[in-house]
C-alpha positions in Angstrom: 53.7 24.0 -173.3 53.3 20.4 -172.1 55.4 17.6 -173.4 53.5 14.7 -174.9 54.8 11.2 -174.2 55.0 9.0 -177.3 54.0 5.4 -176.8 57.6 4.2 -177.6 59.0 6.3 -174.8 56.4 5.1 -172.3 57.1 1.4 -173.1 60.9 2.1 -172.8 60.4 3.7 -169.4 58.2 0.8 -168.2 60.9 -1.7 -169.3 63.6 0.2 -167.5 61.6 0.3 -164.2 60.9 -3.4 -164.6 64.6 -4.2 -165.3 65.7 -2.3 -162.2 62.9 -3.3 -159.9 62.8 -7.1 -160.7 66.2 -8.1 -159.2 65.4 -6.1 -156.1 62.0 -7.8 -155.8 63.6 -11.2 -156.2 66.1 -10.5 -153.4 63.5 -9.7 -150.8 62.7 -12.6 -148.3 59.6 -14.6 -149.0 56.3 -13.2 -147.7 55.6 -16.3 -145.6 58.8 -15.8 -143.5 59.7 -19.4 -143.7 63.1 -20.5 -144.8 63.2 -22.6 -148.0 63.6 -26.4 -147.5 67.0 -27.6 -148.2 67.4 -31.4 -148.9 69.7 -33.1 -146.5 73.2 -34.0 -147.7 73.6 -37.8 -148.2 76.2 -39.4 -145.9 78.2 -40.7 -148.9 79.2 -37.2 -149.9 79.7 -35.7 -146.5 82.9 -33.9 -145.5 84.3 -37.1 -143.8 84.6 -39.0 -147.1 86.5 -36.4 -149.1 90.2 -37.4 -149.6 92.8 -35.1 -148.1 94.2 -32.5 -150.5 97.7 -34.0 -150.1 96.5 -37.3 -151.7 95.4 -35.4 -154.8 98.9 -34.0 -155.3 100.5 -37.4 -154.9 98.5 -39.0 -157.7 100.1 -39.1 -161.2 98.8 -36.7 -163.7 97.4 -38.2 -166.9 98.1 -41.7 -165.8 101.9 -41.5 -166.0 102.5 -44.3 -163.6 104.6 -47.1 -165.0 102.6 -50.1 -166.3 103.2 -53.5 -164.9 105.8 -55.6 -166.6 104.6 -58.3 -169.0 105.2 -61.9 -167.9 108.5 -63.4 -169.2 106.6 -66.1 -171.2 104.5 -63.4 -173.1 105.3 -63.1 -176.7 107.7 -60.2 -177.6 106.3 -57.7 -180.0 108.7 -56.9 -182.9 106.4 -54.6 -184.9 102.9 -53.8 -186.2 102.2 -53.8 -189.9 99.0 -52.5 -191.6 96.2 -50.2 -190.7 94.7 -50.5 -187.3 91.1 -51.9 -187.2 91.4 -52.8 -190.9 94.2 -55.2 -191.8 96.9 -54.8 -189.1 99.0 -57.7 -188.0 101.5 -58.1 -185.2 105.0 -59.4 -185.7 105.9 -61.4 -182.6 108.8 -63.4 -181.5 107.7 -66.7 -179.9 109.5 -68.6 -177.1 111.5 -70.7 -179.6 112.9 -67.5 -181.2 110.9 -67.7 -184.4 109.0 -64.6 -185.7 105.4 -64.9 -186.7 102.6 -62.6 -187.9 99.4 -62.7 -185.9 96.0 -61.4 -186.7 93.6 -60.4 -183.9 92.2 -63.6 -182.5 95.2 -65.8 -183.4 97.5 -67.2 -180.7 101.1 -68.1 -180.0 102.5 -70.0 -177.0 99.1 -70.0 -175.3 98.7 -66.2 -175.6 95.9 -64.9 -177.8 96.2 -61.5 -179.6 93.2 -59.5 -178.3 93.8 -56.2 -179.9 96.4 -53.8 -181.4 97.2 -50.2 -180.6 99.6 -47.8 -182.3 102.4 -48.7 -180.0 101.5 -52.0 -178.3 99.7 -55.3 -178.5 97.3 -56.7 -176.0 97.4 -60.5 -175.3 95.2 -62.6 -173.2 95.6 -66.0 -171.6 92.7 -67.2 -169.6 91.7 -64.3 -167.3 95.2 -62.7 -167.7 95.6 -59.6 -169.9 98.9 -58.0 -170.7 100.1 -55.1 -172.7 103.3 -55.7 -174.7 104.7 -52.4 -176.0 106.9 -52.0 -179.1 110.6 -52.1 -178.2 112.2 -48.7 -177.8 114.8 -48.1 -180.4 117.9 -46.4 -179.4 120.0 -44.6 -182.0 123.0 -47.0 -182.2 126.3 -46.4 -184.0 125.0 -48.0 -187.2 122.0 -45.7 -187.4 124.0 -42.6 -186.7 126.8 -43.4 -189.2 126.9 -41.3 -192.3 126.7 -43.1 -195.7 130.1 -43.6 -197.3 132.0 -43.9 -194.0 
């Protein structure tokens, strides 16, 4: 007795032959025998311009290098009050020792408050731009003393 092929089995067999044969067909060299044209590598990305691997290991990761110190005549940042980009003001100590509040755009001692960050203020004077960080608080004896002692 002869086995009849159903149309679904015939389509499945054809798909299997195509799935196995197509990668082999694509791996064969071109019928023309010519190698494909490869564009030339620009001189700016040649092997001579790549930095040595040792330099990559010497660079700081995530920009951990120490920032440049602010000039001595820059205002000292005492604190930041308010919501950033809404109503925040900087509390700064000027050169005469007085403390003032500054909004972005206001100035003190020739330095204009350009912007505020969560931990620093950015001041400009002419073409000079400095980042003045908040002072680092160290846990002194008063802060660590227990109440009632």
